Steps between C-alpha positions, in 0.01 A plus 500: 500500500299778679576330833874489440586834655305404812679161506832678471418715791398204714829320412713805595303561813509134609865441435598824678380347834584141428869547423594659841316221690684231296840683555452525874379134513823387320715697738324378818508140391876516426582679827288260702675202339845652558429561875299186558787258535635481861886492502656232705878515544695227331771355725790353305755450784596616851792671661520355857699685763658356821184573697304270274310791343400419145512793256298405195641565152197624303669630186737367242723788564547628849711745700632379834598768746430706813292771326118490529476524129687166453306202396655285777578707803769377748497717818871456573731808536778323301280459195514781243178687405514337153729201560446236234280403209331158480368399160319197351518398129232327297644154583451561868868548579599773749802735491634749754721806445642750746400871447832632612399471862744598778530160657466282194285190422616144552348162374617196692785692643631630168465851375218528251611596150298645220160310496611215740272195473305407814280201573297337771697479827782738406626728775504868423689754712400865454797679677475285806120449486480122453204361304411196297327472162211256497307413181133429526391138550335285236162536684546880502602501135199283415258736682664798339447348160142410576427851619668658194324287246148520659256687281509866574194720581451712199203691372411326175750650247288370209200688618696824550645459145141452370395826663797672333383357167150645565676836569674474169183396312307805634788725393476357147122552515556869579749537214254345258282800570766781518773393268519577132377216276844437350646443854233269648645182342862577617372579851297185528789288363747657738287439816437148387868438456557642851234268649654197326846592639382530854306172497788321338718624791248387750469152352878476460543580876245229580699249299804590714299422806498868614178641634602855586408736220420824673811698397446405136130591515582845641762548226250398229243731651748793472601409147130490405473860610814564288333345202190715556713812494673382182158429342380851575815686409678296226272210397723415201775401744281249699614180348867611557416578862347160556797323327732688741286390795529140381877540462511648852318196639747272320788686652327476841495122482852477370639726771300310763654176377841654497469626866426143619877434502653743745853382428445589131365838604801580712740387220338727241460818711802658339346439161190681612706790627702513179178494294358792697814707466524412130146602429556833675820566314337418166214734592749783578672451168217429262187615689234727356370810689118493560324724742828636627658167590735280298352158595394350170677273250377411150630156390377341177188710489410424859516759776605387844562672832819332652440640841193278539709186443778642719249491789485121479876455469554742792275307741638166375869599546447687821295230682725223377809684614359596841377154544856421589414607849680798659816492281617863506663463161170415351328792656765734383469361143124539508538861610731577219278319251194695622684832480604429140145406401351812660768737356444350156127559527565858616723563199228362280256746659273215625437656842195298579681154440798627696268570801351145466844343494608696810190404694556134410859529609391641837258200553762240401768660712280530800387138472866399484635715776199592717674826569300836484837681521600349165176602346527856633852531363379377162209745502737785583729408224205477261371842612835653403505312168142614428600863556779461252271341247249786540781742443611352160163376375275806465195315374496287816516815718209638303291193596574569862415862455170399348425256778196624701450796254367320194186709478715814478630407151229290341626538141868425564670343799175385656324391180511122557423503870204738475348291223559183695332647813203623301450176320531295820239724670257481207485118518350484856474167670380298200655676201361610171546166324782323317615713212283804593778709656682797339831472694617223270580763238757668716869416454620218738144440627536121462832493687567780745134593569343152478344539849303800384389322183368206710322743738339683215381202300446221759460705817691573816403162651675298240797736485551471880444117471798493263712683761376255770597205283867616491479567880365152548795347325732708714336400824508139397875504432562682832283254689703209354832668584521333845403161348734488202744210476760703309647841563509550124127440467420734781724791387411460132126481572496797727717702269269425208179603681679808636594594151139454384366700788732796447439485129125499554512785749709716277266434198169563691601784731723662230207524250277643774760763603536347847866414419732641233417368151765242415353326203530139623259225410230327706596128543319270257254772398699765308556435135861396416642172395819507699312608810255210466787250458679634812186494712426135429863406573484699829185293582717182495699645796166561679385142426825370655403639834189293510563205749138388526418140429526402135481872399828614341656319205818699562596339831628150437318234701674205656384148413194429695488218753123463436345186352485482117131585507583865556379771738129456451513124553720549807242734643161352404309726740615809308257678271548827308449782738470263795733341757808297474695280742875515538539178701498660846233765532203620313498843342223700341 
């Protein structure tokens, strides 16, 4: 017993240095695996002009036109900049629609109607530019299938998940030293349940034949930090937090399954829009005011934040609507829908979420139009709207007035930011230890100032690693944008990570007085059930952008032309972490 204090000191000192190493190791392995796979364009058909030039069709949804931004560029002055849309369905059938071009689009001499079917050998005339549609040959199709179903080059996801489990185990070890005796049991049980959930997900993905688990690992790493914050601030709520994480994972798999059918997605986009507007209207009528904003509802003893669920509906409806490529009616409808959502949030006083929605709108609109002029016009309009909001919402104006001057009023307007900055600085690189901080006792520490709590207790290295994990998800989605088969997947995935990035930036920089304090949450980390559920559902959009071999369960795979033995039998020379052969050339 006399040696116990010394042993306690050794434990705290050891874990203080081990945890950052494990966190960086997890991040580096995930990023390496995300970037390791070399993308090879998938050619699904060809547009052949009179000169015999073959224009490969590399996406399931393509724009044909004269503009450089078009997927298939026809350098003919009679062709409109955005002339027509060529789309493929899950059965392999192709349809063509004219995008209100000046010269029209004709299939086999007849004017193309709405979503005209095209097949191998059909003649397509783009305002006098004669072309022919040619499907890929059976040999090309077989090679494509062999390439797509070859084992991908991933950094062992099971090993990475094991490292994450070690990270969680060392956190539990710290809490056994720092936490009150009555809380040790609940902390251990909660982390054990979290470990069981993540390993179940991993094994479930393996049973589906999917080997890409990096996005899920990063999400579980971030939620682990969220559980740590909950353990240090409100340990009695830990089991509830873990249950909500499990519910979020269940919604992640459900939404991923739902997104597999794009026709179903497009048909239900209006339901998503109606759900978003209905939630906002309900919030305006029955919402409770907390912290100056009316963004909370209490239903059956449970408190929810409707704006978090609206984020998912907003991206779902917007991406599915704009997926109907370059239809002006759809763009106008999306603008009106966005304006209503932002105005409702402004009336609720939820300025931070309104900013997030507007930033997401800019991303989606730019991806759809490619026009900086449209973005500048939207920004100008938002600037005027922001000025009006500041005029009628004095507490928001006060936050802007405090921005950059927090230390001038440390007991009133700058109370939270000054405490957050002091706590973050006190933690240094390696932190004071889980549960050893004092910032947790400040109001909203586990939500609005969660970055400072992490910096204080676990150190700046782990806090920055959490930011880098969100950035890694964003870069992954953006990297996959040019590879995506569906416009919906690309737009929705990029919108989701943009939302996460803006939300993270407002949370971190707002709490440190670098930006105005808006009171938004840190994705996956901040305490809040509704926020957790929405983050996991947003992750399904990110997963849909993953086009690597056997990686995403969201993207429906075609029936393979491989032998019944499966990929490994078809490529006997393949070993984990080694080389594989695609039938034509060797890759390493």
